[in-house]
Backbone bond lengths (Angstrom), bond angles and torsions (degrees), N, CA, C in turn:
res aa  C-N    CA-C-N  psi(-1)  N-CA   C-N-CA  omega(-1)  CA-C   N-CA-C  phi
1 M - - - 1.455 - - 1.594 112.96 -
2 T 1.255 116.58 132.53 1.400 117.66 -178.60 1.522 106.23 -105.45
3 V 1.428 115.23 134.11 1.412 120.88 -178.23 1.489 110.60 -102.13
4 K 1.290 118.67 131.29 1.464 119.04 178.60 1.505 109.99 -81.83
5 L 1.330 114.55 120.05 1.438 126.12 -178.87 1.563 112.63 -117.96
6 S 1.325 113.70 144.97 1.528 113.61 177.24 1.532 105.76 -69.51
7 N 1.391 113.85 164.08 1.376 119.45 -174.25 1.612 115.73 -57.59
8 P 1.286 118.82 -47.37 1.430 117.62 177.77 1.503 115.50 -62.05
9 I 1.253 118.73 -30.31 1.559 123.00 179.38 1.473 107.15 -78.42
10 Q 1.343 120.51 -41.60 1.397 123.86 176.25 1.562 111.42 -60.94
11 Q 1.273 116.73 -41.74 1.417 122.15 173.44 1.436 113.16 -59.61
12 Y 1.384 118.84 -44.34 1.429 120.20 178.96 1.583 114.02 -62.21
13 F 1.303 115.72 -41.61 1.468 118.66 177.23 1.477 112.11 -63.49
14 Q 1.410 117.62 -35.06 1.455 118.18 -179.43 1.451 108.34 -73.99
15 A 1.406 120.91 -39.28 1.394 125.41 -178.78 1.505 109.19 -63.50
16 D 1.280 117.88 -31.84 1.496 121.17 -172.49 1.467 106.27 -65.32
17 K 1.297 124.85 -17.38 1.516 123.90 171.76 1.404 115.83 -83.92
18 S 1.449 117.29 1.17 1.355 122.95 -173.62 1.506 111.89 -115.69
19 S 1.379 118.09 -132.32 1.419 121.65 -178.34 1.475 116.02 -98.73
20 G 1.276 117.91 170.47 1.455 125.18 177.84 1.504 108.97 -65.07
21 E 1.376 116.71 -38.82 1.514 118.56 178.57 1.511 108.23 -65.64
22 T 1.289 119.95 -43.90 1.492 121.27 -178.42 1.566 108.28 -61.06
23 V 1.298 117.09 -41.83 1.459 115.62 -178.33 1.609 109.15 -70.93
24 S 1.219 118.39 -38.82 1.425 118.79 -178.15 1.518 114.68 -59.96
25 Q 1.380 117.45 -29.28 1.432 127.54 179.07 1.536 110.04 -68.77
26 C 1.304 119.39 -16.87 1.411 118.83 172.04 1.458 119.60 -74.10
27 F 1.312 114.07 -10.33 1.519 125.36 -173.68 1.522 112.60 -107.12
28 T 1.356 113.97 153.66 1.443 117.92 169.97 1.527 109.02 -68.33
29 E 1.337 116.07 169.85 1.469 121.35 -177.92 1.457 110.37 -62.35
30 N 1.310 120.90 -38.61 1.433 122.00 -177.57 1.531 117.27 -106.22
31 A 1.388 112.75 27.92 1.457 117.42 -175.02 1.564 109.75 -67.91
32 V 1.319 112.44 167.66 1.442 119.23 -179.40 1.510 108.16 -133.07
33 V 1.402 115.87 134.65 1.433 122.04 173.74 1.481 109.51 -118.65
34 K 1.349 117.30 133.05 1.412 120.88 173.31 1.585 109.27 -118.94
35 D 1.354 113.19 124.03 1.430 119.60 -174.27 1.565 109.15 -151.62
36 E 1.271 120.10 137.08 1.437 125.78 176.13 1.479 111.66 45.36
37 G 1.319 117.57 45.37 1.515 122.65 170.99 1.563 113.08 81.68
38 N 1.293 116.39 1.04 1.479 121.12 -175.96 1.603 107.91 -115.21
39 T 1.282 118.33 151.75 1.394 125.75 174.70 1.541 112.23 -120.55
40 Y 1.274 114.62 133.19 1.452 121.82 -176.55 1.478 109.29 -122.76
41 H 1.449 117.40 126.91 1.421 123.71 -171.42 1.469 107.08 -114.72
42 G 1.382 118.59 125.65 1.468 124.12 172.83 1.606 109.74 90.84
43 R 1.305 114.01 165.45 1.453 123.30 -179.40 1.495 112.70 -63.29
44 Q 1.298 123.94 -41.49 1.365 124.63 -175.18 1.483 108.34 -66.84
45 A 1.302 116.67 -47.27 1.574 118.57 175.36 1.464 110.56 -60.95
46 I 1.328 121.08 -40.39 1.381 121.67 -179.95 1.627 111.50 -66.13
47 R 1.224 115.23 -37.02 1.497 122.05 173.18 1.501 110.75 -57.25
48 R 1.344 117.51 -53.86 1.424 122.36 177.38 1.508 114.54 -60.04
49 W 1.346 115.53 -41.19 1.485 116.51 176.25 1.577 113.35 -59.30
50 K 1.241 115.65 -45.16 1.461 121.75 177.74 1.492 110.85 -61.58
51 E 1.433 117.37 -44.82 1.392 118.84 -178.22 1.541 114.53 -66.98
52 L 1.356 115.06 -35.24 1.465 118.67 175.09 1.513 112.46 -69.56
53 A 1.325 117.97 -41.47 1.441 119.71 176.77 1.520 114.04 -63.26
54 S 1.364 116.17 -38.18 1.544 120.70 176.13 1.519 110.48 -66.60
55 A 1.342 116.63 -36.91 1.463 119.63 -176.71 1.603 109.57 -72.62
56 K 1.348 114.70 -29.05 1.507 119.06 -175.09 1.531 108.60 -87.16
57 Y 1.272 118.90 -36.59 1.556 121.84 -171.30 1.485 109.55 -133.53
58 D 1.360 111.43 145.80 1.494 120.13 167.12 1.509 105.64 -107.15
59 Y 1.324 117.44 122.83 1.433 120.07 -176.48 1.589 109.79 -149.09
60 T 1.362 110.15 165.92 1.480 116.11 174.02 1.520 99.80 -125.96
61 C 1.337 113.47 152.03 1.497 121.50 179.71 1.451 108.09 -127.43
62 Q 1.390 117.44 122.95 1.514 121.67 -179.94 1.457 110.28 -120.84
63 P 1.354 121.61 106.27 1.509 121.37 172.83 1.477 113.17 -57.19
64 L 1.310 112.16 131.09 1.559 120.39 -178.20 1.419 107.65 -106.19
65 S 1.361 125.90 -38.05 1.420 123.82 -176.16 1.485 107.87 -152.86
66 S 1.349 113.37 162.01 1.614 116.12 176.66 1.549 103.59 -149.56
67 E 1.338 111.20 140.77 1.461 118.45 175.35 1.523 113.03 -152.73
68 Q 1.287 117.13 149.34 1.488 121.15 174.90 1.499 109.17 -82.51
69 Q 1.369 113.68 138.45 1.501 120.16 178.16 1.532 107.85 -145.62
70 D 1.286 118.20 111.83 1.488 120.08 174.49 1.567 112.85 49.56
71 G 1.309 117.81 54.05 1.427 125.14 -177.69 1.419 120.86 65.40
72 Q 1.404 114.51 13.94 1.494 120.24 -178.37 1.519 103.23 -119.50
73 V 1.317 116.89 164.63 1.438 123.20 174.41 1.569 105.47 -117.58
74 V 1.332 114.53 118.63 1.443 120.05 -179.01 1.503 108.54 -105.05
75 V 1.355 116.68 117.90 1.509 124.77 -177.62 1.562 104.00 -114.12
76 V 1.308 115.37 120.70 1.521 120.75 167.01 1.494 112.32 -90.43
77 S 1.270 115.40 123.69 1.424 125.19 -174.33 1.463 110.24 -124.77
78 R 1.332 116.63 145.00 1.439 122.15 171.02 1.499 109.80 -99.20
79 L 1.322 115.31 120.08 1.475 122.98 175.01 1.587 109.62 -102.32
80 T 1.345 111.18 125.83 1.518 117.79 179.56 1.562 106.59 -126.51
81 G 1.363 114.75 128.65 1.428 116.91 -177.67 1.560 111.23 -177.65
82 N 1.283 113.28 -154.92 1.400 118.14 -173.02 1.559 110.23 -107.73
83 F 1.359 114.09 47.92 1.453 122.24 177.40 1.535 110.73 -120.02
84 P 1.270 115.27 154.44 1.428 117.08 -178.82 1.563 114.58 -59.42
85 G 1.362 119.01 127.92 1.394 122.52 -177.60 1.522 116.17 92.34
86 S 1.354 114.85 6.32 1.445 118.07 -179.43 1.548 111.74 -69.04
87 P 1.251 122.99 142.80 1.549 125.99 -8.57 1.563 108.99 -75.92
88 A 1.322 111.69 157.97 1.474 118.33 -178.89 1.560 108.15 -139.57
89 D 1.314 114.44 132.73 1.409 118.76 170.65 1.564 111.85 -93.14
90 L 1.411 110.38 118.68 1.412 120.69 -177.39 1.433 115.62 -116.26
91 R 1.396 116.49 151.62 1.473 120.90 179.24 1.492 105.63 -96.70
92 F 1.356 118.50 129.56 1.456 125.42 167.92 1.500 107.69 -108.53
93 I 1.343 112.81 113.06 1.412 121.00 178.59 1.360 111.88 -103.02
94 F 1.376 114.87 114.21 1.560 123.11 -172.36 1.545 107.20 -108.39
95 E 1.323 112.63 147.10 1.400 123.07 163.66 1.554 109.10 -127.11
96 L 1.258 117.16 128.54 1.499 125.13 -172.56 1.468 111.71 -101.66
97 E 1.330 113.55 150.33 1.421 121.47 168.18 1.521 106.57 -139.16
98 G 1.371 110.40 102.45 1.428 117.88 -174.65 1.561 110.90 66.22
99 D 1.345 114.50 -122.23 1.457 119.66 -176.56 1.537 110.82 -99.31
100 L 1.336 113.54 10.36 1.511 115.74 -175.02 1.562 109.02 -124.98
101 I 1.301 119.51 164.31 1.403 124.56 177.38 1.507 109.06 -93.30
102 S 1.343 118.31 127.31 1.479 120.30 177.77 1.540 110.90 -97.48
103 S 1.308 119.56 -22.18 1.438 124.12 -177.74 1.496 109.37 -151.69
104 L 1.390 110.58 139.20 1.443 116.52 170.94 1.533 109.66 -142.75
105 E 1.328 115.00 127.25 1.465 120.19 176.04 1.540 108.52 -121.15
106 I 1.299 118.42 129.26 1.422 122.61 -177.79 1.516 104.11 -111.12
107 T 1.332 114.31 124.74 1.491 121.84 179.85 1.480 112.76 -132.59
108 S 1.367 119.80 164.94 1.422 119.35 172.83 1.549 110.84 -92.71
């Protein structure tokens, strides 16, 4: 099944297969990412977050569904890899600013 995603979100999931720098370029300068109980502010912190996650785990991420909710885009994705609880379906809650992501929260 192919899920229709807006361009910034599609770019994020493509970049997620790449480097921390590539992922960070999907975000605004002052973007915020919340993941695993931590909050990361700005592109440099987001780059480090992605680099640490990639060093710690090998995983693939497959978007399963996408819907608009209260000005946000909620994408449910299946993560499969070498982390506890794999596979896991997680919610990626995006807020967009133009063609970039201004906020991302990843929850179970």
